[in-house]
N, C-alpha and C positions, 0 to 999 in steps of 0.2 A: 210352875209357870209354863214349862214346855208343853204340858198337857193342855193347859188353857189356850196357849198359842195355837195349837193344832185344831182347836174347835172353831177358830175363826175361818170363814170361807177362804179358799186358796187365793182367788183374785185380790181380795182385800188384804190378805196377809202378805202376799208378794209385793204389792204396791207400797204397803206400809214399811216393809223391810227395805225396799228400794229407796224411799224417801229418807229414811234414817241413815242408810249407809252411803248411797250415791249422792244424796244432798239436793235432789230436786224431784218434782212430781213427774212421773213417766207417762209415756203413751206407748203401750205395747202393741196395739193393733196396727198403727202406722208408724213404725219406729224410724227414728232419724239417727240417734246417737249409737255408738258402739254398745253401750250397756243395754239400751232399749232393744237392739237387734238380738242380743243374747237372750233376753227374756222372751222375745217373739219366738225364737228358736225353741225355748223350753216349753212353750205352750203349743207349738204348731209343728214340731219336728216330724219329718217323714223320710229320712234317709236311713235305711236299715243298717248301713255300715256304722252308724253311731254305736249300735249295740256291740258289734264285733270289735270295733276299735277302742271302745271304752273298757272292754274286758281285758285286764292286764295279762291274761293267759292267751286268749284267742288272738289278740292283736299281734302276737309274736309271729304266728304263721302268716298273717296278712303282710307284715313288714318283710318277712323272709321272702315271700313271693314277689313283693314289689322291688326290693333293693338287694336281697341276699341275706342268707343266714348269718354271715360273718358280722353283721351289725347288731345281732340280737344277743342279749345277755342270757346265758344258759340258766335254765331252771335246775335247782338241785333238790327241790321237793315240791310236790303238789299233793294236796289232800283236802278232805272235808273238814278237818280240824288238825291241830298240831299239839302234841304232848310235850311235857318237859323232857322226857327221855329221848324223843325224836330230835328235839332242838339241841340237846347236849351232844348227841351223836353227830349231827350235822356240823356243829362247831368243831368237833374233833376232826372231821373229814375235810372241811372246807375253810376253816378260819372264820373271820368276821362275816356276818350274814345280814341281809336285808330281808325282813319278814313283813308281808303285807297281805291284805285281802284283795281279791281281784275285782270286786264289784263296787268299789267306792273310790274316793279320792283321799284316803288316809284316815287316821294318821299311820304313816309307815313307821315300823319299829326296827331297831338295830340291836344285834347281839355280837358280843366280842369274846374271844377266848379269855377265860379267867373271870367272866361274869359270875356273880354269886347265884346260888340256886333260887333265891327269892326274886332276883332280877329276871332270870329266865322264866320263872313261873308267871311273873307279872306280864311279860311280853306275850307269852302264850295265851294267857287269859284275855288280854286286850284284843288280840287278833280273833280268837274264838268268839268273843262277844260281838265283834264287828260283823261276823258272819250271820248273826241273828237279826241284824238291822236292815231295813229297806232304805238304803241310801237314796235311791231315786225318788222315793216318796218324801223322804225327809227334806231333801234339797230341791225338790221339784225339777229334777233333771231325769225325766221318765225313762230314758234309755238304760240307765243303770238298773232299773227294776226288772229288766229282762235278762239279766246276767245271773247264772247259777253261782252263788257264793262259794268260793274255795280259798284255801290258803296257798300262797305262792312264796317260795323262799329262793333267793338268789345269793350268790357269793358277792360280798361287798367289794366293789372295785375301788382302787386307790391309785393315785399318781405314783410315779417312780420314786419321788421324794417322800412318799408317805402321807402327803396332804390329801384332804378330801377333794372329790371331783367338783368341777364347776358345771352347773346345769345351764345349758344354752337353750333358751325358749324362743322359738321362731313363730311369730304370728304371721300367717300366710293368708292373704286375701286374693281370691281368683277374680279377675276382671271380666267385664262383658265382652271385651275383645278376645277372641280365641287365643288361648295360650298366654295371655297377660297375667302376671302375678306380682303382687306387691308384698315385700317381706320386711317386717320389723323384728329386730332382735331385742329381747329383754333379758337382763341378767340380775339375779338376786345376790346380794353380798351379805355376809355376816348374819346368816339366817338364824343362828342360835344365840346371837348376842344382841347387837343393835341393828336390826334389818334395814337395809336400804336397797334401792332398785334403780337401774338406769336403762333407758331405751336408746337404741341406735337404729339408723337406717341400714339397708342391705349393704351399703358401702361403708358402714361403720362410722357415719357422722352422728354425733350426739343429738338427740331429740329433746328439746327443752321443756319437759313436763315430768311430773311424777304421778304415780298411780298406786294408791294405798300406802306405800312406804315412801319416805323422802328420797330425793335423788342427791347423792354426794359425788359420785364419779361422773365426769363429763368427757372422758376419753377412754379408749380401750386399745391395747395392742392387738394387732391382727392375730387371731388364734391360728395355731398350726392346723392345716387341713381345712381352713375356713370355707374355701370354695366348695369342697366336698360336702360340708355340713349344709350349706345353702341348697346345693343340688338335691340332697336327700330330703330336706324339709319341703322343697317344692314338689318333689315326686309324691311324697306321702300325703300332701294336702290337696293333690289334684282332684280327688273325688268329692270335695266339699267346697261350698261357697267360701268358707273360712274355717281354719283350724289352727290350734297352737301345737306345734311339734317340738317336743323336748328331746334334746340330744346331749350325750356326754362325750367329752373329748379327753381321752386318756393318752397323754403324750403323743397326740396326733392320730390315735386310733379311735374311730367314732363308734359309739354305741347308741342304739335307740333307747329312749326313756319312756315317753308316753305320748298319746294324742289326747288333747283336751278340747271339748266343744263349747264349754260355757265357763270361760275364765272368770274366776272370782264370783261365780254364780250370777254374773251380770249386775253386780252391785258395787264394783270397785270405784272408789272416789278418785277422780282426776284432780290435779292441782287447779285446773280450770275446765269448765264445761266445753270450752273451745276445742280442746283436744279430744274430748269424748265425741264431739260432732265431727272432728277431723277424721278420727278412726272409723266413725260411722260412714263417712263418705267413701273411704277405701273399700268398704264392704258393699260391693255393687250388686251382687247376686242375691237370690232369695235366701234369707237366713235360715229357713226351715230345712235346707239341704246342705 
């Protein structure tokens, strides 16, 4: 089915996928909604920084230059592939690991001390297989196709109490007025169980809509170092009309996660199209940059 799907002309294929997932017929040439503007970007992108900042390796130097190396998670391995032997050695040296390809949007893999050999082998095979795939062509996000595929391994960060990190995703829209920026925060909960997602304004007021996953939480305690996170998100998004900036907060210490230019491939279903249009209005500048 996947091979047959790829035989369909791209414009028809993308519109069909949009209707199925977003729930309405799109207009990509003259976009109005948030999802439509993402698709306009996919077809018309012209900001070379998309390539640099979508590359999970190259973006670290970009971030270090913009805000400082102290916010960047250290690489413990870079390579054109990864072997079981290398993975075992890294586990012995660094403990739990995050293993990913630099040229796509996942799936990210995790390894832990004590993992069985077959588990380690499966993770290495998964990542090595990802390196053979043209993610940009597959997802119609062309900037990924300009990235040389490599393996990236990082030490897995954890909170002081041993719990997993919370991923803070900042949607930053640059306005027509010089220096004006609008920030929305979204947080995913229980990602490996029953996923749900909440959106908040920059001042942490709950926004009454859902996107892809249901919304269950309608309030949030102000995170430690929250003002710093917002400042970092705004700085990193300054070169784009819109970008999603992901940050980790480890007991108040902030780490950069990633920059995303096409959230949900531009097909995420809102609880109401009203909010798709509302976020589209926040995106005032040319989606192609």
